N, C-alpha and C positions, 0 to 999 in steps of 0.2 A: 862284272869285273870290279873288284874292291880296290879302292885307292887309299893310300895311307892318309890318316886324318890330318897330318901336319901339312899336307900339300894343299895350298890355297890358291885360288885364282888371283892373278895380279891385276891391279887397276891399270887400264890402258886408256889413253885419251881418244883413240879412234873408235869408230862404230863397229869394228869387227869383233871386239872383245866379248866373249861369252864365257861365263864361269865353266870350269870343267866338271865340277862336282855339284850336284843338285841336292837340296835338303831331303828329298824323298827318293827312295829307291824303287818305288812301285810304278812310276811313270816311264814313258819311253825316253825321257831326258836323262835317264840313268843307264841307258843301253848303248853299248858300243859294238862296232863291227870291226873285226881285224881283216884288213885287206893285204894280201901278200904282195910284196914288191920284187922286182927282178933280181935285186942284190941279196935276197934272203931275209931282209927285214920286213916289217909290216907297219902299215899306218893304222891307227885306231881312229875310227870315224864315229862321231856321235849320231845316233839314229835320228834325233829330232832336228838337228841343225845341219847335218852334213859336213861339219867342220872337223878338222883333225886335232887330235891331242897334241899339245905343243909344250915343250919345256922352255920357260922364259929364259932368254939369253943362253940357251943350250947348256945350262948349268946342270951338273950331275951330283951335286952335294945333297946330303940329307936335308929334307925340308924345302927343296926347290919348288918354286911356284909352278903350277901347271895351269893351262887354259885351253880353251878351244880356239882354233884360228884357221883361217882359210889355208888350204893346202899350198905350201910353198916349195915342196919337194926338197927340203933341206934336212940336215942331220938332227935338228931339234924336233923333228916330227917322225923319225924312224925308230922303231923299237924292235928288239930281238927277244924272243922267248927262250929262256935258258933254264935248265934244271938247277935247283938250289939244294 
């Protein structure tokens, strides 16, 4: 899965913070699994950490910071695949 280059991990003071984008695309830290949810959305889970893709502060603006975070089952971690 390719991520927009302007999306950067946010610095977080707690120990759960893991950057969402790794410098290399050849390792398993660049691999994501889409897991369907009951409401039709999907959570994206990093293969190497088991953490979910997360939008910082649930922001939807261009350039929003993304990160890996423990699954919280909130709107910040639910994604829909739509045709463009």
